[in-house]
KEGUDO-470610 format. One record per atom (N, C-alpha, C): z, y, x; residue in three letters. Coordinates in steps of 0.05 Angstrom, whole numbers, plus 32768, in hexadecimal, padded with zeros to 4 digits. Example, Ala and Ser with C-alpha at 12.3 -4.5 7.8 and 13.67 -1.06 7.14 Angstrom:
809C7F8E8108ALA/809C7FA680F6ALA/809C7FBE8108ALA/808E7FD38101SER/808F7FEB8111SER/809D80018102SER/
! end
This chain:
81BC88228774UNK/81AE8827878DUNK/8191881E878BUNK/8180882D8796UNK/816488278795UNK/815C881A87B0UNK/814B880887B0UNK/814187FA87C8UNK/8124880187CBUNK/811B880487E4UNK/80FF880C87EAUNK/80F287F787F9UNK/80D987F187F3UNK/80C987DE8803UNK/80B387EE8811UNK/80B087EA882AUNK/809A87F48839UNK/808687DF8840UNK/807187DD8833UNK/805B87C98835UNK/804787D38848UNK/804387C6885DUNK/802F87CE8872UNK/801A87B88873UNK/800587BB8862UNK/7FF187A48862UNK/7FE387A1887DUNK/7FDE87B7888AUNK/7FCE87B688A4UNK/7FDA87A488B9UNK/7FF487A488B9UNK/8003879388CCUNK/8013877B88BFUNK/800D877688A5UNK/801687618895UNK/803687608897UNK/804287768890UNK/805F87778891UNK/806B87878879UNK/8083877E886FUNK/8090878B885AUNK/80AD878F8863UNK/80B987A7885FUNK/80D387AC8868UNK/80E387B8884FUNK/80FC87AE884DUNK/810D87B78837UNK/812287CB8842UNK/812387E38833UNK/813587F8883BUNK/814887FE8824UNK/815D880C8829UNK/816F88188814UNK/81648834880FUNK/816E884087F9UNK/8164885A87F1UNK/816C88708804UNK/8181886F8814UNK/818788858825UNK/817F88808841UNK/816E886D8846UNK/816688678861UNK/8154887E886EUNK/815988848887UNK/8149889C8892UNK/812B88958894UNK/8122887B8893UNK/810688758895UNK/80F6887A887AUNK/8106887B8865UNK/80F9887D884AUNK/80F0889B8849UNK/80D788A08843UNK/80CC88BB8841UNK/80DA88CC882BUNK/80DE88E68830UNK/80EB88F7881DUNK/80DB88FB8805UNK/80C088FE8808UNK/80AF890287F2UNK/80A688E687E9UNK/80A088E387CFUNK/809B88C987C3UNK/807D88C287C8UNK/807788B887E1UNK/805C88B087E8UNK/805A889387E0UNK/8046888E87D0UNK/803F887387C8UNK/8022886E87CBUNK/801B885787D0UNK/7FFE885087CFUNK/7FFB883787C0UNK/7FE3882B87BEUNK/7FDD881587AFUNK/7FEB87FD87BAUNK/7FF687EB87A9UNK/800387D387B3UNK/7FF187C287C6UNK/7FD987C187C2UNK/7FC687B187D2UNK/7FC287BE87EDUNK/7FC487D987EEUNK/7FC087E68808UNK/7FDB87E98818UNK/7FF287E7880AUNK/800C87EB8816UNK/80168807880FUNK/802F880B881AUNK/803C88258813UNK/80598821880EUNK/806688358801UNK/8081883587FAUNK/8084883087DCUNK/8097881D87D5UNK/809C881787B9UNK/80BA881487B3UNK/80C48821879FUNK/80E088208797UNK/80E7880C8782UNK/80FE88018784UNK/810887EC8771UNK/812587F1876BUNK/812D87ED8751UNK/814887F48748UNK/815C87E18752UNK/815687C68756UNK/816987B4875EUNK/815E87A58776UNK/8170879A8785UNK/816A878B879EUNK/815987718794UNK/81618765877EUNK/8154874D8776UNK/813687528770UNK/813087698764UNK/8113876F875FUNK/810587758779UNK/81128782878CUNK/8105878987A5UNK/8101876E87B5UNK/8113875B87B5UNK/8110874387C1UNK/80F8873387B5UNK/80F78735879AUNK/80E18726878DUNK/80C587328795UNK/80C6874E8797UNK/80AC875B879FUNK/80A5875487BDUNK/80B8874F87CDUNK/80B3874787E9UNK/80A5872B87E9UNK/80B0871987D8UNK/80A386FF87D6UNK/8086870087CBUNK/8082871287B8UNK/8069871487ADUNK/8053872287BDUNK/805B873287CEUNK/8048874387DDUNK/8038873187F2UNK/8042871B87FAUNK/80348708880BUNK/803287108828UNK/804387228831UNK/8045872C884EUNK/80508714885DUNK/8047870D8875UNK/805486FA8885UNK/806C87028893UNK/806E871C8899UNK/8085872788A7UNK/809787358893UNK/80AE872A888CUNK/80BF87378878UNK/80D8873E8886UNK/80DF87588885UNK/80F787628894UNK/810A87718883UNK/81228774888BUNK/813687888882UNK/8138879D8896UNK/813A87B6888FUNK/813C87CD88A1UNK/815387CB88B2UNK/815087D088CDUNK/816687CC88DFUNK/817987E588E0UNK/816F87FB88D3UNK/8180881388D2UNK/8193881488BAUNK/8189880C88A3UNK/819A880E888BUNK/81A587F28882UNK/819887DE888DUNK/81A487C28888UNK/81AA87BC8869UNK/819487BA885AUNK/819887B7883CUNK/81A5879B8836UNK/
! end
């Protein structure tokens, strides 16, 4: 299973999603890590490590897919 992180630098938030979540865009839109965007990770452990490293103060799990 792939996990997605949505990093929103402008509002200082990161959200963890599962691969089949309806909020994940169908086309692979990515932007720079420092600007934010959508990033995929192969394991939940890597996704959680990326959440810690991104430095966002608001860290959430998606309420729709509940990863």
